[in-house]
N, C-alpha and C positions, 0 to 999 in steps of 0.2 A: 504493500500500500504506500509506503513512504517513497519507494522508488518511482512509482507512478506519479506521485505528487511532485517530486523533483523534476521528472521529465516534463510534466505538463507546465509547471511554473517556469522552468528554464526555457521551454519552447515558446511560451507566450512572451516572456521577457525579450528574447531574441527577435521574435516576430515584430513586436511593437517598436522595439528600438530600430529595427530595419525599416519600418514604415515611417518613422519620424522625419527623415529628411525629405520625403516625398509629399508631405502635407502642404497644401496651398494656403491654409488659414492658420491663424494663431490658435484658434480653438482646437483644431485637429491636432496640431503639434502638442498642445498642452495635454490633450487626452491621451495621446500615444505615450508621452513622457510619464504621465501619471500612472498609466497601467504598467509600464516597464518598471518604474520604481516600486510600485506595489508588489509586483511579482518578485522583485529582489527581497523585499521585506518578508514575503511568504517563504522564500528560500532560507533566509536567516532563521525565521521562527521554526521551520520544519527541521532544521539541522540541529536544533537543541539549544539555540541561544535566542530566547524570546526578547531579551533586552536589546540586542542588536537589531532585531526586527522592528521593535517599537521605536528605537532611535532612528532607524531608516525611515520609518513612516512619518514620524514627527518632524525631524530635521530636514531631510531631503525632499520628501514628497510635499510636506506642508510648506516648506520654504520656497520651493519652486512654484507652487501654486499661488502663493502670495505675490511673488514677483510677476507672474503672468497676469494676475488681476491688476496689479499696479501698472503694468505696461498697457493693458486694455484701457484703463482709466486715462492714462496719459495720452493715448492715441485719440480718444474721443475729445479730450480737452484741447489738444493741439488742432484737431480737425475743425472744431467749432471756432477756434480763434482765427485761423487763417483762411477759412472758406466761408 
């Protein structure tokens, strides 16, 4: 069962990381990055270190998503200012 979890989570992480450069929108890129980082957190948790999985989830996935939301807000602010 654990082997199947590792193979599935690893395959999804590689798949979404590979799809990331081909996204045309910021939303698609953010979704692919979020899924890839969540799968890495699952791999950490399944390997017996839930603290690393939790830190991966909070620091990397949460931090990247906050930065993406800030970029979206800045995009709309600059678009309203100059157009």
